[in-house]
C-alpha positions as CSV (number, residue, x, y, z in Angstrom):
1,M,0.0,0.0,0.0
2,V,2.8,2.4,1.0
3,L,4.7,1.5,-2.3
4,V,1.6,2.3,-4.4
5,M,1.1,5.7,-2.6
6,N,4.8,6.5,-3.2
7,I,4.5,5.6,-6.9
8,K,1.5,7.9,-7.3
9,K,3.3,10.7,-5.6
10,L,6.3,10.2,-7.9
11,A,4.0,10.1,-11.0
12,R,2.2,13.3,-9.9
13,A,5.6,15.0,-9.4
14,V,6.8,13.9,-12.9
15,I,3.6,15.1,-14.5
16,K,3.9,18.5,-12.9
17,V,7.5,18.9,-13.9
18,N,6.5,18.1,-17.5
19,A,3.6,20.5,-17.2
20,F,5.9,23.3,-16.1
21,W,8.0,22.9,-19.3
22,V,4.9,22.6,-21.4
23,L,3.8,25.9,-20.0
24,I,7.2,27.4,-20.7
25,V,6.8,26.5,-24.4
26,I,3.3,27.8,-24.5
27,R,4.5,31.1,-22.9
28,C,7.1,31.4,-25.7
29,L,4.5,30.7,-28.4
30,R,2.0,33.2,-27.0
31,P,2.5,35.8,-29.7
32,L,1.5,33.2,-32.3
33,L,-0.7,30.8,-30.2
34,T,-3.0,31.3,-27.3
35,V,-3.8,28.1,-25.3
36,R,-7.0,28.1,-23.2
37,L,-7.9,25.4,-20.7
38,I,-11.6,24.5,-20.7
39,V,-12.7,22.6,-17.6
40,V,-16.3,21.3,-17.8
41,G,-18.4,20.5,-14.7
42,F,-18.4,16.9,-15.8
43,H,-19.6,15.7,-12.3
44,R,-23.1,17.1,-12.9
45,F,-25.4,16.1,-15.7
46,G,-26.9,19.5,-16.5
47,H,-23.4,21.2,-16.5
48,L,-21.9,18.5,-18.7
49,A,-24.8,19.1,-21.1
50,L,-24.9,22.9,-21.2
51,E,-21.5,24.3,-20.4
52,P,-19.9,23.2,-23.6
53,E,-23.0,24.1,-25.5
54,L,-23.2,27.7,-24.3
55,F,-19.5,28.2,-24.6
56,L,-19.5,27.0,-28.3
57,A,-22.6,29.1,-28.9
58,R,-20.9,32.2,-27.7
59,T,-17.8,31.4,-29.6
60,E,-19.8,30.9,-32.8
61,E,-21.4,34.3,-32.5
62,K,-18.1,36.0,-32.2
63,R,-15.7,36.2,-35.0
64,R,-13.6,33.1,-35.1
65,Q,-10.4,33.8,-33.3
66,Q,-7.1,32.8,-35.1
67,G,-4.2,31.3,-33.2
68,V,-6.3,29.9,-30.3
69,L,-6.1,26.3,-29.1
70,D,-8.8,25.2,-26.6
71,L,-7.8,22.1,-24.5
72,W,-11.0,20.6,-23.0
73,S,-11.2,18.5,-19.8
74,L,-14.3,16.3,-19.7
75,G,-13.2,14.2,-16.8
76,N,-12.6,10.5,-16.8
77,S,-15.1,7.7,-17.1
78,S,-15.1,7.2,-13.4
79,N,-16.5,10.6,-12.5
80,Q,-18.5,11.6,-15.5
81,T,-22.1,11.8,-14.8
82,N,-22.9,10.5,-18.3
83,R,-20.2,8.8,-20.3
84,F,-22.2,8.8,-23.5
85,L,-22.7,12.5,-23.4
86,A,-19.0,13.1,-22.5
87,Q,-18.1,11.0,-25.5
88,K,-20.4,13.1,-27.8
89,W,-18.6,16.2,-26.7
90,S,-15.2,14.7,-27.1
91,E,-16.1,14.1,-30.8
92,R,-17.0,17.8,-31.0
93,V,-14.3,19.6,-29.2
94,H,-10.5,19.1,-28.6
95,A,-10.6,17.0,-25.5
96,V,-7.5,15.8,-23.7
97,P,-7.1,13.6,-20.7
98,S,-8.3,15.4,-17.6
99,W,-5.0,14.8,-15.8
100,V,-3.2,16.8,-18.4
101,V,-5.4,19.8,-17.9
102,D,-5.4,19.4,-14.2
103,A,-1.6,19.4,-14.2
104,L,-1.4,22.6,-16.4
105,V,-4.0,24.3,-14.2
106,T,-2.1,23.3,-10.9
107,V,1.2,24.5,-12.2
108,G,-0.3,27.6,-13.7
109,D,-1.8,28.4,-10.3
110,R,1.7,28.0,-8.8
111,F,3.3,30.2,-11.4
112,P,0.8,32.8,-12.5
113,R,2.9,34.3,-15.2
114,L,2.8,30.9,-17.0
115,A,-0.9,30.3,-16.5
116,C,-3.1,29.6,-19.5
117,E,-6.4,31.4,-19.8
118,K,-9.3,29.5,-18.1
119,P,-12.6,30.8,-19.5
120,K,-15.4,30.7,-17.0
121,L,-18.2,28.2,-18.0
122,S,-21.8,28.5,-17.0
123,I,-25.2,27.0,-17.6
124,H,-26.7,30.4,-18.1
125,G,-25.3,33.8,-19.0
126,P,-25.8,37.2,-20.7
127,A,-25.1,35.9,-24.1
128,N,-26.1,32.2,-24.0
129,G,-26.8,32.0,-27.7
130,L,-29.4,29.2,-27.4
131,D,-31.9,31.3,-29.3
132,R,-29.4,32.3,-32.0
133,T,-27.6,29.1,-32.8
134,S,-28.3,25.5,-33.7
135,S,-27.3,22.7,-31.3
136,H,-23.7,21.6,-31.4
137,L,-24.8,18.1,-30.6
138,S,-26.4,15.6,-33.0
139,F,-27.2,11.9,-33.2
140,T,-25.6,9.7,-35.9
141,L,-27.9,7.5,-38.1
142,E,-26.8,4.5,-36.0
143,E,-27.8,6.3,-32.8
144,E,-31.0,7.3,-34.3
145,K,-31.8,3.8,-35.2
146,A,-30.7,2.4,-31.8
147,G,-32.7,5.1,-30.0
148,S,-35.9,4.3,-32.0
149,E,-35.5,0.6,-31.3
150,Q,-35.1,1.1,-27.6
151,L,-38.0,3.4,-27.4
152,R,-40.2,0.7,-28.9
153,A,-38.9,-1.7,-26.3
154,L,-40.1,0.8,-23.7
155,G,-43.5,0.8,-25.3
156,I,-43.0,4.2,-26.9
157,D,-43.8,4.9,-30.5
158,P,-40.9,7.1,-31.8
159,S,-43.1,8.4,-34.7
160,R,-45.5,10.0,-32.2
161,P,-44.8,12.9,-29.9
162,Y,-43.3,12.1,-26.5
163,V,-42.7,14.3,-23.5
164,C,-40.1,14.2,-20.8
165,L,-41.4,14.6,-17.2
166,I,-38.4,15.6,-15.0
167,V,-39.1,15.9,-11.3
168,R,-36.3,16.5,-8.8
169,D,-36.4,14.6,-5.5
170,S,-33.9,13.8,-2.8
171,S,-33.5,10.1,-3.7
172,H,-30.6,10.6,-6.1
173,Y,-28.2,12.0,-3.5
174,Q,-29.4,9.6,-0.9
175,S,-28.4,6.7,-3.1
176,L,-24.9,8.2,-3.2
177,G,-24.8,8.2,0.6
178,H,-25.2,12.1,0.7
179,Q,-27.6,13.7,3.1
180,E,-29.1,16.9,1.7
181,S,-29.6,19.9,4.0
182,P,-33.1,21.1,5.0
183,G,-33.0,23.9,2.5
184,Y,-33.3,21.4,-0.4
185,S,-36.9,20.8,0.5
186,F,-37.5,24.1,-1.5
187,L,-36.1,22.4,-4.6
188,N,-37.3,18.9,-4.3
189,C,-40.8,17.9,-5.3
190,D,-43.2,14.9,-4.8
191,V,-43.6,13.3,-8.2
192,A,-47.2,12.4,-7.3
193,L,-48.1,16.1,-7.9
194,F,-47.6,15.4,-11.5
195,H,-49.9,12.4,-11.9
196,E,-52.7,14.5,-13.2
197,T,-50.3,16.2,-15.6
198,A,-49.0,12.9,-17.0
199,I,-52.6,11.6,-17.5
200,A,-53.8,14.8,-19.1
201,L,-50.8,14.8,-21.6
202,A,-51.3,11.1,-22.3
203,D,-55.0,11.5,-22.9
204,S,-54.3,14.5,-25.3
205,G,-52.0,12.3,-27.5
206,Y,-48.6,12.6,-25.9
207,Q,-46.5,9.8,-24.7
208,V,-44.9,10.6,-21.3
209,L,-41.6,9.4,-20.0
210,R,-40.8,10.1,-16.4
211,M,-37.0,10.7,-16.5
212,G,-34.4,10.1,-13.8
213,A,-31.2,8.2,-12.8
214,G,-33.0,5.1,-11.3
215,S,-32.8,6.0,-7.7
216,E,-35.9,8.2,-7.6
217,R,-39.1,7.0,-5.9
218,G,-41.4,5.2,-8.3
219,L,-43.9,7.2,-10.3
220,G,-46.7,5.2,-8.8
221,L,-48.9,5.6,-11.9
222,N,-50.3,2.9,-14.2
223,H,-51.7,4.6,-17.2
224,P,-51.4,3.9,-21.0
225,G,-48.9,6.2,-22.6
226,V,-47.0,6.9,-19.4
227,V,-43.7,5.2,-18.8
228,D,-41.7,5.4,-15.6
229,Y,-38.5,5.3,-17.6
230,A,-36.3,6.2,-14.5
231,K,-37.2,2.8,-13.0
232,S,-37.0,0.8,-16.2
233,P,-34.3,-2.0,-16.5
234,L,-33.8,-0.6,-20.1
235,R,-32.6,2.7,-18.8
236,S,-29.1,3.7,-20.0
237,E,-26.8,6.6,-20.3
238,F,-27.5,6.6,-24.0
239,L,-31.2,6.7,-23.6
240,D,-31.0,9.4,-20.9
241,V,-29.5,11.6,-23.6
242,Y,-31.4,10.4,-26.6
243,I,-34.8,10.8,-25.0
244,A,-34.2,14.3,-23.6
245,G,-32.5,15.3,-27.0
246,T,-35.4,14.1,-29.2
247,C,-38.5,14.8,-27.1
248,T,-41.2,17.2,-28.2
249,F,-40.8,19.1,-25.0
250,G,-40.0,18.7,-21.3
251,I,-41.9,19.5,-18.1
252,S,-39.4,20.1,-15.3
253,T,-38.7,21.2,-11.8
254,Q,-35.3,22.3,-12.8
255,T,-32.7,19.5,-12.7
256,G,-30.2,17.7,-14.9
257,P,-32.1,16.2,-17.8
258,D,-33.8,19.5,-18.7
259,A,-30.4,20.9,-19.6
260,V,-30.0,18.2,-22.2
261,C,-33.3,19.3,-23.6
262,L,-32.2,22.8,-23.9
263,A,-28.8,21.8,-25.4
264,F,-30.7,20.1,-28.2
265,R,-33.1,23.1,-28.4
266,R,-36.1,21.2,-27.0
267,P,-38.4,23.6,-25.1
268,V,-39.0,23.2,-21.5
269,F,-41.8,24.3,-19.2
270,Y,-40.4,24.8,-15.7
271,V,-42.9,24.4,-12.9
272,D,-42.8,26.3,-9.7
273,V,-39.4,28.0,-10.0
274,V,-38.1,28.8,-6.6
275,R,-34.2,29.3,-7.1
276,F,-34.3,32.1,-9.6
277,S,-30.5,32.6,-9.6
278,Q,-30.1,29.3,-11.4
279,F,-32.9,29.8,-14.0
280,F,-32.6,30.2,-17.7
281,F,-34.0,33.7,-18.1
282,G,-32.0,34.4,-21.2
283,T,-33.6,31.9,-23.6
284,K,-37.0,31.7,-25.2
285,I,-37.2,28.0,-25.2
286,A,-37.6,28.1,-21.4
287,W,-41.1,28.8,-20.1
288,W,-42.0,29.1,-16.5
289,N,-44.1,29.8,-13.5
290,P,-43.0,30.7,-10.1
291,A,-43.9,29.0,-6.9
292,T,-45.7,31.4,-4.6
293,I,-42.9,33.1,-2.5
294,M,-43.9,34.2,0.9
295,V,-41.9,36.2,3.5
296,N,-43.5,36.3,7.1
297,G,-46.6,34.9,5.6
298,S,-47.1,37.6,2.8
299,R,-46.8,36.5,-0.8
300,L,-44.5,38.6,-3.0
301,S,-45.3,40.0,-6.4
302,L,-42.8,39.8,-9.1
303,M,-41.4,43.2,-8.5
304,Q,-41.1,42.4,-4.8
305,I,-39.3,39.3,-5.7
306,V,-36.6,40.9,-7.9
307,N,-36.1,43.6,-5.3
308,H,-35.6,41.0,-2.5
309,E,-32.6,38.9,-1.7
310,V,-34.6,35.8,-2.5
311,F,-34.1,36.3,-6.1
312,W,-30.3,35.9,-5.8
313,L,-30.1,33.1,-3.3
314,E,-28.0,30.1,-4.4
315,D,-27.6,28.1,-1.2
316,P,-31.0,26.4,-0.5
317,D,-30.5,26.8,3.2
318,D,-30.6,30.6,2.8
319,F,-34.3,30.3,2.1
320,I,-34.7,29.2,5.6
321,R,-32.3,31.8,7.0
322,Y,-34.4,34.5,5.3
323,G,-37.7,33.3,6.7
324,I,-39.0,32.3,3.2
325,S,-41.8,29.8,2.7
326,I,-43.4,28.7,-0.6
327,E,-46.7,27.4,-1.8
328,R,-46.6,25.1,-4.8
329,S,-49.1,24.8,-7.6
330,T,-51.9,22.2,-7.1
331,P,-51.9,19.1,-9.3
332,S,-54.8,20.4,-11.4
333,Q,-53.0,23.8,-11.9
334,I,-49.9,22.1,-13.0
335,A,-51.9,20.0,-15.5
336,K,-53.6,23.0,-16.9
337,M,-50.3,24.9,-17.4
338,A,-48.7,21.8,-18.9
339,L,-51.5,21.4,-21.5
340,A,-51.4,25.1,-22.3
341,F,-47.7,24.7,-23.0
342,S,-48.3,21.8,-25.2
343,E,-50.4,24.0,-27.3
344,I,-47.8,26.7,-27.3
345,V,-45.3,24.2,-28.6
346,K,-47.6,23.4,-31.5
347,T,-47.6,27.1,-32.5
348,G,-43.8,27.4,-32.5
349,L,-43.6,28.9,-29.0
350,Q,-46.0,31.8,-29.7
351,M,-47.7,33.4,-26.7
352,P,-51.4,33.5,-27.2
353,D,-52.6,36.9,-28.2
354,Q,-54.7,37.5,-25.1
355,Y,-51.7,37.2,-22.8
356,V,-49.1,39.1,-24.8
357,A,-49.7,42.3,-22.7
358,D,-49.3,40.5,-19.4
359,S,-46.2,38.6,-20.7
360,E,-44.6,41.9,-21.9
361,R,-45.4,43.4,-18.4
362,A,-43.7,40.5,-16.7
363,R,-40.6,40.8,-19.0
364,T,-40.4,44.6,-18.3
365,L,-40.7,44.1,-14.5
366,L,-38.0,41.5,-14.7
367,K,-35.7,43.7,-16.8
368,E,-36.2,46.8,-14.6
369,G,-35.9,44.8,-11.4
370,L,-32.8,43.0,-12.3
371,G,-30.9,46.1,-13.3
372,D,-27.2,46.0,-14.2
373,R,-26.5,43.1,-11.8
374,G,-29.1,40.9,-13.4
375,H,-28.2,41.8,-17.0
376,A,-24.6,40.8,-16.3
377,I,-25.7,37.4,-15.0
378,F,-28.7,36.6,-17.3
379,G,-28.6,39.1,-20.1
380,E,-31.9,40.1,-21.7
381,P,-34.8,38.3,-19.9
382,T,-36.6,36.4,-22.8
383,A,-37.9,33.4,-21.0
384,M,-41.8,33.5,-21.1
385,M,-44.3,32.9,-18.3
386,N,-46.9,30.3,-18.6
387,P,-50.2,31.9,-19.9
388,V,-52.4,29.9,-17.5
389,F,-50.3,31.3,-14.6
390,L,-50.7,34.8,-16.0
391,A,-54.4,34.4,-16.4
392,D,-55.0,33.2,-12.8
393,N,-52.4,35.5,-11.1
394,A,-51.6,38.6,-13.2
395,Q,-53.8,40.9,-11.0
396,W,-51.6,40.5,-7.9
397,F,-48.4,39.1,-9.3
398,L,-47.7,41.9,-11.9
399,N,-48.6,44.7,-9.6
């Protein structure tokens, strides 16, 4: 055991020495060649999906830079949340072994004058480009064939529209031996609240696949056209990506797989948004309704929300520290909003005429309330609110 540890230490030392000389060479070449180190959040599914996509979208919108070499770190197979997705990105970008980038980063931190540029990656931002570029990911003909065959094995007809139902709960992290803090109760949701939604969508002609990593609580619903894919023995890393990347749209409580939908430009309706700081305000393919946010028992309007610290909170436990409570939509309200969104998808994501004024009012309040700080983080707020939510709540929510 001691011998193995000593060998590992020696190997790390050798790698760092070599990295030092590599950085010396890169420094000498800097007038001709700029090397950037792109480290993706490969340990989280949504970040692995969207960070490369948004970076490439921003790069595509700018004039292509000459003399720039990007070295990407996508992790190794033991810590990638989805190896198929990581492989798809490695085919698209200049990926190198993670230990190479790690060594260059470590040595660069020790010798700042030699350090390579490390662009900051994000799953949202002021110029996300999702509305202005096409997806940088696609499936091969072989993958399309395999995906269709596996969907049929699940009982899904790939020629008919299907919807991803994505509901975050605490089971995933519990399965990894992690205990979530109390604040995560604001982000987690009971999948039973979506039974009525799944049935309503299935009855209107959609096939519904409940997504997940397999550790979630069972859907607990037996209905034609509704498949608890998360608990299926046919579930795979490939299908996790293929289903989210080819679905008609997603219904989500803001967690991993919905980012894959966005990366493939599949619209998503986000139900009962609570953590606004992590939302996708800068893209038109994200539609949403907020949970009812209350402070000391009083509900907050949109303007009050954007002028309250609740809008900027990232740590879920801060919701408790600030004395915040929430009320979620009822199952029937969620079903109504989901059906309304399904009709909006059919029109190419056009807001119904009777709700345009309220929608613009909401966007204006967001823009004014966010100010320079919000614009730097999210850019122009273009995500649209669900018309059913507007119809039922505009009188108090937009005042």
